[in-house]
N, C-alpha and C positions, 0 to 999 in steps of 0.2 A: 942078958939080951942075946938072942941068937944072931949069927952073922947074917947080913943082908946081901942080896944079890947086887952086883955092880949096877950103877946108874947107866942111863941110856947111852951117854957118849962113849962109854967103855964097851958097849956091846958090839960084837962082830956083826957085820952086815949079814942078815939072815936072807937066804934065798926066798924070793917071792914065789908063792905057789900060784898056779894058774887060777884066774877068776872063774867062778862057776859059770856053767853054760846058761844062756838065757832060758827063762821059762817060755811057755807058748805065748807068742805075740809080744814079748818084751825084751828089753836089753838085759845084760848081766846085772845082777845086784851089786851094789858098791857099799862096803862096810866101813864104819868108823867106830871110834871109841870116845866116850865122853870124858872131858878133862875133869868133870866133877867127881869122877872115880879115880883120879890120879893127883889128888890135892897134896899128897906128901912129896911130889916131885916138882922140881922147877919146871916151868913151862917148856924151856928149851930141851930139857931132858925128856919130858913127856913126848914132845914132838919127835925127837930122835928115836925113842922107844917104839912109837907107833909106826914110824916109817920102816924101822928094822924088822918089825913083826909082819909087815906086808899089808897094813891097813891102807884103804884108799883115802881116808881122811879122818876127821874128828868133829865132835861137837864141842866147841870152845865156850865154856861158861865164863862170862866176864866176872871176875872176882879179884879180891885183893891179893891172892897168892899167885895169880897168873896175870892176865891182862886186866889191870885195875881200871875200870871205866871212869873213876872219879879222881885219880891221881893226875898230877901235871903231865904235860907233853903227851897226851893220849895219841895225837896224830902221829908223832914221831915213833912212839912205841909200837903203834899199830903197823906202821910201814916196815919196821924191823921184823915183826912177826910175819907180815905178808911175804917178805923176801925169804925168810926161813921156810915158810910153807912151799913157796915156789921151788926152792932148791931141793926140798925133800919130795916134791911131787904129791903133796897132800891137799885135798879139798877140805872145805870147812863149812859148818853151820854155826851161827852165833846163838848161844843159849843164854837165858837170863834168869835161871833158877838158883842163883847164888843165895845162900841162906841168910847172911848177915851183911851184905854189901852196902845196904842203905841204912840199916839200924842195927847197932851192935848188940842190942838187947831183945829184939823181937824177930824171930825167924820169919824170913820172907816179907818182913814189913818195911815200909808201908806198902799196901797193895793198891790196885786200881779201884778198890771198893771202900777205901778208908773214908770215914765220915768227914775228916778234915780235908778241905780242898787243897791246902798247901802240901799235905802229906801225899795226896794223890798226885799232885804235880811233880813230886820228887820221883815217883815211879814212872810217870810219863816221860820225864827228862831222861831217866835211865834208858828207857826203851828207844827214845830218839837217838841217844848216844849209840846204842847198840846197832841201830839202823846204819848210822854213819860208819861205825867200825866194820859192819858187814859189807858195806859198799867198798870200803878201802881194802878189805881182804878178798874181795871177789866171792863172798859167801853166797850160798844158794838160798838161804832163808834166815830170818830172825825168829827165834822161838820166844813165846811168852805164855802167861797163864793169867787167870782172873783174880784169884785170891779167895779166901773164905769170907762168906757173908758176915759182916760184923754183928755182934749182939745188938738187938734193938733196931736193926735195919730190915724193913720189909722187902720182899722179893722184887717188886716192881722198881723200887728205889735203887736196889742193888744193880739190876739190869740196866737202868738208865745211867747210873754212874759208870758202869763198864763201857757202855756204848759211847758216852761223852768223852771218857778218858782215852779211848782208843782212836777217836777221830783224828787228833793231830798226829798220832803215831802212824796211822794209815796214810795220811798226807805225806809224811816224811818218807815212808816206804815207797809210795808211788813216785815221788821225786827221785829217789835213789835207785829205783828199778829192782828193789829187793822185796820179795813177799814177806808178809808177817804171818807166822804160822802159830795159831793159838792152840794150846794143848788142853784138852779135857783132863782134869785132875780129880780123882776121888776125894770127896769131902769139900770141894770148892763149889762156888756158884756155878761155874761152867765145868760140869763133871762128866758129861756124856756127849756122844755124837749128836743126840737130839738137842742138847744145849748149844752146841756149836751152830746148828742150823737156826736156832732161835736168835742167836747173836747176828748171824749172817743176814737174816731177814730184817732184824731191827735196824741194821746199818745200811740196808738197801743193796746188799750183795756187792760190796765194793771189790774191784778187781784185785787189789793187793792182799785181800784177806784170804788166807789159806789155813790149813789144818796141820798141826803136829799130831800124829797118831802114835800113841804108846801102846805097843802090842800087849804088854803086861796088863795095862789098865783095861784093855778089852776083855782079857780073861777075868779080871777082878770083878767088873760090874756091868759090862754091856750085856743086853739080852741075846745078842748074836754071838756065835763062836768067833774067835779072832780072825780066821780066814774070811768069813763073811763080812766082818767089820772092815777089812781091807778093801773088799770089793765095793762096799757101800760108800766108803770114804774116798774112793779113787779120784773123782773129779776135783776134789779140793785138797788133795794130798800134796804138801810141800816139804814135810820133814817127817822122819820115822825114827822112833826110839824103840829099843827092843831089849828085853830081858825075860827071865822066867817069872811066873807068878802063880798064886793059887786063887781059886774062886773065893771071892768075898774078903780077901785079905790083901791090903795095899802094902805089900812088902816086896821090894825089888830083889830078886834072887838070881844067883848064877845059873847058867843053863844046866838043866837036868835036875835042879832042886825044886822045881815047881811042877805044874800040870800041863803046860802048853805043848801041843804037838806041832813042831816047827815046820816040817816040810810042806804041809798044806798052806801054812801062812806065807812062806816065802814063795811058793808057787803062785799064790794069789797076788802077791806084791809084784813079782816079775811080770805077770800077765797084765797088770795095769799100765805098764810102760813107765813107771816111776823111775826117774833118773837121778834123784837126789841121794843123799847118804842114808843108810840105815845104821843108827848109832847105838852101840851098847850103852845101857844106862844103869850103872851100879854105883850110885853115889855113897852108899854106906860100906863100900868095900875098898876104900882108898888105902887102908892099911896093907892090903894085898893087891894093890892095883896092877903092878907089872905082871904078877902071876895070873890074875884074872884076864888081863888083856891078852896074854899069851895063850890062854885056854879058850877064850871066846871065839877068836877068829877061825880056828880049825873046826870048831863045832858048827858055826854058821855056814862055812863053806861046805861041810859035809851035808848039812841039812838042805842047802841050796842045790847041791848035786842030786840028792835024793828027790828033791822036788822036780828037777828037770827030767829025771828018769821016770818018775811016777807022779805026774802032776795031779792025777785024779784021786790020790789017797784021801779017803774020807776022814772027816773030823767029827768026832762024836761030841755033841754039846753036853756040857755038864749041867747038873741041876742048878737052877737059878736060886739065888738067895740074896739077901741084903748084904752089901759089902761092908766090911769093917775097915775104915780108913785108918791111916796112922793117926796118933793123937793130935798131930798138928794139922791133919787133913790136907796135906800138900806133899810135894815131892820131898824125898828123903832129905 
């Protein structure tokens, strides 16, 4: 086994580089890194690493290896994390895409679409816990997803289950003052921006309901180029995830390994006035998480700087085609 780099608490404090200049009409972009891409690190070490690298914050996935939402003393553990974040000057979004946090044998199960009402209730309970954690952390949003339509379930039934399941979560989010940001996921019931609007209309456009926009997913299967997706999503944008991706293939890639032209995307994002975190999403690269985190921030800052200098850089739409989702049809 090759020698590993020292963990975060042994890293010297790295100088913070200046934040990128704001795009036309918007504040500077603020970048984070998802802890689902740092699962081989203790949470405290991951937080120290991201602060040392100069990130503005993180997407914190509630999971057994980090902040376990089902273990005892969640409130006390959350307060300790909140104090650590405050000391490091890190902002946070709470993400709920853990693979096996509810069921050790079924990835991302159960979902909000499960035929068993008790199973759906377990996912609802997790999301309500996430809302409470987010409120205690001062997070700017709670992320969630719909799930894959179960075999034998018709589309109308699946949509009704989703709406009914989210109703108590949205009530909790309204009470906590934390928006719920639903993510379109390739292969799931709610897969596209159009699907998000269907949910929004079904629920009566509730104020706490917002959108998680994954830039790679836009490249994967949306009919519009990613920069246009950002502009279309702007009124509902509450959380952003970012990585590289190829057209029609749901595979989260390090920057430069896919097809996305990032300066136009970041120019569009800055122009919306979005003030939340833009979080790097590389869940299948935890084995090299510290190295990917170190490479990703300079790439994004350079792209944001290029966007501020040349905000009108054109983006050439690629040929449309049917996306091939991951075999599981959900986040990695």
